N, CA, C and O atoms as a MOPAC input file, in Angstrom:
PM7 MOZYME 1SCF
protein

 N     97.41800 1    96.58000 1   115.45700 1
 C     98.81600 1    96.47300 1   115.09000 1
 C     99.15700 1    95.07300 1   114.56400 1
 O    100.17600 1    94.90200 1   113.89300 1
 N     98.33300 1    94.08600 1   114.85400 1
 C     98.61200 1    92.72000 1   114.39300 1
 C     98.68900 1    92.64600 1   112.86200 1
 O     99.61900 1    92.02500 1   112.34600 1
 N     97.75800 1    93.24800 1   112.11300 1
 C     97.89500 1    93.17800 1   110.65300 1
 C     99.17200 1    93.82100 1   110.14000 1
 O     99.77100 1    93.33100 1   109.18200 1
 N     99.59700 1    94.91200 1   110.76400 1
 C    100.84600 1    95.54400 1   110.33700 1
 C    102.03700 1    94.63700 1   110.58000 1
 O    102.93100 1    94.54600 1   109.73900 1
 N    102.05700 1    93.97300 1   111.70800 1
 C    103.15500 1    93.05600 1   112.01200 1
 C    103.15300 1    91.89700 1   111.02800 1
 O    104.20700 1    91.50500 1   110.52700 1
 N    101.98100 1    91.34700 1   110.74900 1
 C    101.91400 1    90.22100 1   109.81100 1
 C    102.35200 1    90.63500 1   108.41600 1
 O    103.05300 1    89.88000 1   107.74200 1
 N    101.95500 1    91.81300 1   107.97400 1
 C    102.37800 1    92.27400 1   106.65100 1
 C    103.88200 1    92.52500 1   106.62100 1
 O    104.53100 1    92.27500 1   105.60500 1
 N    104.43700 1    93.01300 1   107.71800 1
 C    105.87900 1    93.25500 1   107.75900 1
 C    106.64200 1    91.94400 1   107.69000 1
 O    107.67200 1    91.86100 1   107.02200 1
 N    106.14900 1    90.92000 1   108.37300 1
 C    106.85200 1    89.64400 1   108.38100 1
 C    106.63000 1    88.85200 1   107.09800 1
 O    107.52300 1    88.12000 1   106.67300 1
 N    105.48400 1    88.97800 1   106.48300 1
 C    105.17100 1    88.15100 1   105.31700 1
 C    105.66700 1    88.74300 1   104.00200 1
 O    105.78500 1    88.02500 1   103.00800 1
 N    105.95400 1    90.01700 1   103.98300 1
 C    106.42400 1    90.73300 1   102.78800 1
 C    105.77200 1    90.21300 1   101.51200 1
 O    106.44600 1    89.86900 1   100.54100 1
 N    104.43300 1    90.16400 1   101.54400 1
 C    103.68000 1    89.53500 1   100.46400 1
 C    103.80100 1    90.27600 1    99.13500 1
 O    103.65800 1    89.66500 1    98.07600 1
 N    104.06000 1    91.57200 1    99.17200 1
 C    104.13000 1    92.31800 1    97.91300 1
 C    105.39400 1    91.98200 1    97.13800 1
 O    105.43100 1    92.16900 1    95.92200 1
 N    106.42600 1    91.49200 1    97.80700 1
 C    107.69400 1    91.17400 1    97.14900 1
 C    107.85300 1    89.68700 1    96.86600 1
 O    108.90300 1    89.26600 1    96.38000 1
 N    106.85800 1    88.89800 1    97.15200 1
 C    106.99100 1    87.44900 1    97.03900 1
 C    107.33700 1    86.99900 1    95.62000 1
 O    108.30500 1    86.26600 1    95.41800 1
 N    106.55800 1    87.43200 1    94.65300 1
 C    106.77900 1    86.95900 1    93.28800 1
 C    108.04500 1    87.53000 1    92.64500 1
 O    108.73300 1    86.80100 1    91.92900 1
 N    108.38000 1    88.80900 1    92.87100 1
 C    109.67300 1    89.27900 1    92.34400 1
 C    110.86600 1    88.52700 1    92.95300 1
 O    111.85600 1    88.27900 1    92.26400 1
 N    110.77600 1    88.17000 1    94.22200 1
 C    111.85700 1    87.40100 1    94.84200 1
 C    111.91500 1    86.01100 1    94.21900 1
 O    112.99600 1    85.49800 1    93.93000 1
 N    110.75500 1    85.40700 1    94.01400 1
 C    110.71500 1    84.06500 1    93.42200 1
 C    111.31200 1    84.07100 1    92.01700 1
 O    112.08500 1    83.17900 1    91.66500 1
 N    110.95900 1    85.06500 1    91.22100 1
 C    111.48300 1    85.14000 1    89.85400 1
 C    112.97000 1    85.47500 1    89.83300 1
 O    113.66400 1    85.16500 1    88.86500 1
 N    113.45700 1    86.10300 1    90.88900 1
 C    114.86300 1    86.46400 1    90.95200 1
 C    115.77100 1    85.34000 1    91.42300 1
 O    116.99300 1    85.44300 1    91.30700 1
 N    115.19200 1    84.26500 1    91.95600 1
 C    115.99700 1    83.14400 1    92.40800 1
 C    116.57200 1    82.38200 1    91.21600 1
 O    115.89600 1    82.17900 1    90.20700 1
 N    117.81000 1    81.97100 1    91.34700 1
 C    118.43200 1    81.16600 1    90.30000 1
 C    117.94300 1    79.72500 1    90.45000 1
 O    118.11800 1    79.11900 1    91.50700 1
 N    117.33900 1    79.18100 1    89.40900 1
 C    116.78000 1    77.83000 1    89.48300 1
 C    115.66700 1    77.75900 1    90.51200 1
 O    115.68900 1    76.91000 1    91.40300 1
 N    114.69600 1    78.65300 1    90.39000 1
 C    113.64200 1    78.79300 1    91.39700 1
 C    112.81900 1    77.51400 1    91.53900 1
 O    112.30100 1    76.97200 1    90.56300 1
 N    112.71700 1    77.05600 1    92.76800 1
 C    111.84900 1    75.93300 1    93.11500 1
 C    111.07200 1    76.31800 1    94.36600 1
 O    111.38000 1    77.31100 1    95.02500 1
 N    110.06900 1    75.52200 1    94.67800 1
 C    109.28300 1    75.79600 1    95.87800 1
 C    110.13600 1    75.67100 1    97.14000 1
 O    109.96000 1    76.43600 1    98.08800 1
 N    111.04200 1    74.72300 1    97.15300 1
 C    111.88800 1    74.52400 1    98.33500 1
 C    112.83800 1    75.70500 1    98.54100 1
 O    113.05100 1    76.13700 1    99.67400 1
 N    113.41100 1    76.23000 1    97.45100 1
 C    114.29000 1    77.39200 1    97.56500 1
 C    113.51400 1    78.61000 1    98.05800 1
 O    114.01700 1    79.38900 1    98.86800 1
 N    112.28300 1    78.77100 1    97.56300 1
 C    111.47500 1    79.90900 1    98.00500 1
 C    111.08000 1    79.75200 1    99.45900 1
 O    111.04400 1    80.74000 1   100.19200 1
 N    110.78500 1    78.55100 1    99.89200 1
 C    110.45800 1    78.30800 1   101.29400 1
 C    111.64800 1    78.65500 1   102.17700 1
 O    111.48700 1    79.29400 1   103.21700 1
 N    112.83700 1    78.23700 1   101.76900 1
 C    114.04300 1    78.56200 1   102.53900 1
 C    114.30300 1    80.06300 1   102.55300 1
 O    114.66000 1    80.62400 1   103.58900 1
 N    114.12700 1    80.71400 1   101.40900 1
 C    114.32400 1    82.16700 1   101.34100 1
 C    113.32900 1    82.89300 1   102.23700 1
 O    113.69400 1    83.83700 1   102.93600 1
 N    112.08000 1    82.45700 1   102.21700 1
 C    111.05500 1    83.07000 1   103.06200 1
 C    111.36600 1    82.86800 1   104.53700 1
 O    111.20000 1    83.78200 1   105.34400 1
 N    111.81500 1    81.68000 1   104.88300 1
 C    112.15200 1    81.38500 1   106.27500 1
 C    113.32500 1    82.23600 1   106.74400 1
 O    113.28600 1    82.79300 1   107.84200 1
 N    114.35500 1    82.34000 1   105.93400 1
 C    115.51500 1    83.15900 1   106.29300 1
 C    115.11700 1    84.63200 1   106.42000 1
 O    115.55100 1    85.31400 1   107.34800 1
 N    114.30100 1    85.11900 1   105.49800 1
 C    113.84500 1    86.51000 1   105.56000 1
 C    113.00600 1    86.78800 1   106.79300 1
 O    113.17800 1    87.81600 1   107.44800 1
 N    112.09800 1    85.87400 1   107.11100 1
 C    111.24300 1    86.04100 1   108.28700 1
 C    112.05400 1    85.99100 1   109.56900 1
 O    111.83800 1    86.79700 1   110.47400 1
 N    112.98000 1    85.05800 1   109.65400 1
 C    113.80300 1    84.95000 1   110.85900 1
 C    114.72700 1    86.15400 1   111.02900 1
 O    114.95100 1    86.60900 1   112.15100 1
 N    115.25900 1    86.66800 1   109.93500 1
 C    116.12200 1    87.84700 1   110.05800 1
 C    115.30900 1    89.07400 1   110.46900 1
 O    115.78000 1    89.87700 1   111.27500 1
 N    114.10100 1    89.23400 1   109.93100 1
 C    113.23100 1    90.33800 1   110.36600 1
 C    112.89000 1    90.20200 1   111.84100 1
 O    112.93000 1    91.18300 1   112.58400 1
 N    112.55800 1    88.99700 1   112.26400 1
 C    112.23100 1    88.76400 1   113.66800 1
 C    113.42400 1    89.09100 1   114.56200 1
 O    113.25800 1    89.70200 1   115.61700 1
 N    114.61800 1    88.69100 1   114.15100 1
 C    115.81700 1    88.95600 1   114.95600 1
 C    116.09000 1    90.45000 1   115.05700 1
 O    116.42700 1    90.94600 1   116.13200 1
 N    115.94800 1    91.17200 1   113.95000 1
 C    116.20100 1    92.61600 1   113.96500 1
 C    115.15700 1    93.33300 1   114.80900 1
 O    115.50800 1    94.19400 1   115.61600 1
 N    113.87400 1    92.99600 1   114.64000 1
 C    112.81300 1    93.64500 1   115.41600 1
 C    112.96500 1    93.33400 1   116.90200 1
 O    112.80100 1    94.22200 1   117.73900 1
 N    113.27500 1    92.09400 1   117.23400 1
 C    113.42300 1    91.71100 1   118.63400 1
 C    114.62600 1    92.40400 1   119.26700 1
 O    114.54600 1    92.87500 1   120.40200 1
 N    115.72700 1    92.46800 1   118.54800 1
 C    116.91900 1    93.13900 1   119.06400 1
 C    116.63900 1    94.61900 1   119.30300 1
 O    117.04200 1    95.17100 1   120.32700 1
 N    115.95200 1    95.26300 1   118.36200 1
 C    115.61000 1    96.67100 1   118.52100 1
 C    114.70400 1    96.88300 1   119.72500 1
 O    114.91000 1    97.82200 1   120.49400 1
 N    113.71400 1    96.03200 1   119.89700 1
 C    112.81100 1    96.13800 1   121.03800 1
 C    113.52400 1    95.92200 1   122.36000 1
 O    113.29000 1    96.65400 1   123.32200 1
 N    114.38900 1    94.92400 1   122.41500 1
 C    115.12500 1    94.65900 1   123.64900 1
 C    116.09900 1    95.78600 1   123.98500 1
 O    116.22400 1    96.17300 1   125.14700 1
 N    116.78000 1    96.31000 1   122.98200 1
 C    117.68200 1    97.43300 1   123.23900 1
 C    116.92200 1    98.65900 1   123.73100 1
 O    117.39700 1    99.37000 1   124.61600 1
 N    115.76300 1    98.90700 1   123.17200 1
 C    114.92800 1   100.01600 1   123.64300 1
 C    114.46100 1    99.80200 1   125.06800 1
 O    114.44600 1   100.73800 1   125.86800 1
 N    114.07900 1    98.57600 1   125.39000 1
 C    113.63800 1    98.28500 1   126.76200 1
 C    114.79600 1    98.38800 1   127.73500 1
 O    114.63500 1    98.92300 1   128.83200 1
 N    115.96300 1    97.88300 1   127.35200 1
 C    117.12200 1    97.95600 1   128.24700 1
 C    117.60800 1    99.39600 1   128.40500 1
 O    118.16900 1    99.74600 1   129.44300 1
 N    117.39900 1   100.23000 1   127.39300 1
 C    117.82300 1   101.63000 1   127.47500 1
 C    116.92300 1   102.45200 1   128.38300 1
 O    117.40700 1   103.26400 1   129.17200 1
 N    115.59100 1   102.24200 1   128.27400 1
 C    114.64700 1   103.08600 1   128.98400 1
 C    113.90600 1   102.35500 1   130.08900 1
 O    113.40500 1   102.99100 1   131.01600 1
 N    113.82600 1   101.05000 1   130.01300 1
 C    113.21400 1   100.25100 1   131.07300 1
 C    111.78200 1   100.61400 1   131.36700 1
 O    110.98200 1   100.86100 1   130.46400 1
 N    111.47200 1   100.64100 1   132.65000 1
 C    110.09700 1   100.89900 1   133.07900 1
 C    109.79600 1   102.38100 1   133.22400 1
 O    108.71800 1   102.74300 1   133.69700 1
 N    110.72700 1   103.25100 1   132.82600 1
 C    110.50400 1   104.69100 1   132.91600 1
 C    109.48800 1   105.18500 1   131.89800 1
 O    108.97800 1   106.29800 1   132.02700 1
 N    109.19700 1   104.40200 1   130.92100 1
 C    108.25700 1   104.81500 1   129.88200 1
 C    106.84300 1   104.65400 1   130.41600 1
 O    106.40500 1   103.54700 1   130.73100 1
 N    106.13200 1   105.78100 1   130.51400 1
 C    104.77900 1   105.79300 1   131.06800 1
 C    103.71300 1   105.55500 1   129.99700 1
 O    102.64700 1   105.01300 1   130.28800 1
 N    104.00000 1   105.95800 1   128.77400 1
 C    103.00800 1   105.82400 1   127.70700 1
 C    103.64500 1   105.15700 1   126.50100 1
 O    104.82800 1   104.81400 1   126.50900 1
 N    102.84300 1   104.98100 1   125.47100 1
 C    103.35700 1   104.36500 1   124.25900 1
 C    104.21200 1   105.32200 1   123.43600 1
 O    104.87900 1   104.90200 1   122.49000 1
 N    104.19400 1   106.60700 1   123.79100 1
 C    104.98200 1   107.60000 1   123.07300 1
 C    106.34200 1   107.72900 1   123.74600 1
 O    106.48800 1   108.49300 1   124.70100 1
 N    107.33300 1   106.99500 1   123.26500 1
 C    108.63400 1   106.99800 1   123.89000 1
 C    109.39100 1   108.30800 1   123.68900 1
 O    110.37600 1   108.56700 1   124.38100 1
 N    108.93800 1   109.13200 1   122.75000 1
 C    109.60000 1   110.41500 1   122.52300 1
 C    109.41700 1   111.35700 1   123.70400 1
 O    110.24500 1   112.24100 1   123.92700 1
 N    108.34300 1   111.17800 1   124.46100 1
 C    108.13500 1   112.00800 1   125.64300 1
 C    109.21600 1   111.76700 1   126.68900 1
 O    109.54800 1   112.67800 1   127.44800 1
 N    109.77100 1   110.55600 1   126.74500 1
 C    110.85000 1   110.24700 1   127.68300 1
 C    112.10800 1   110.98900 1   127.26300 1
 O    112.86400 1   111.45600 1   128.11500 1
 N    112.34100 1   111.10400 1   125.96100 1
 C    113.54000 1   111.77600 1   125.46800 1
 C    113.48600 1   113.28000 1   125.71000 1
 O    114.52700 1   113.91200 1   125.88600 1
 N    112.29300 1   113.85800 1   125.72100 1
 C    112.14100 1   115.29700 1   125.89600 1
 C    112.43700 1   115.70300 1   127.33100 1
 O    112.95600 1   116.79500 1   127.56100 1
 N    112.12500 1   114.85800 1   128.29600 1
 C    112.29800 1   115.21300 1   129.71800 1
 C    113.70700 1   115.51400 1   130.05600 1
 O    114.01200 1   115.82700 1   131.20700 1

């Protein structure tokens, strides 16, 4: 799962289209854009994970959380 997480955070396939879409593109602007994008992804993923944990807690026995919903 580590490669999937890294690809999700790095969004490498969209790097050059984002760079070309910046007004007055510079390396510093792209670095800031990448940092903001990475931090927002991290915040959304972390919030989703925490809400899921607070909703179901330790009742989840396996990695398949849908089994908890079926019970």
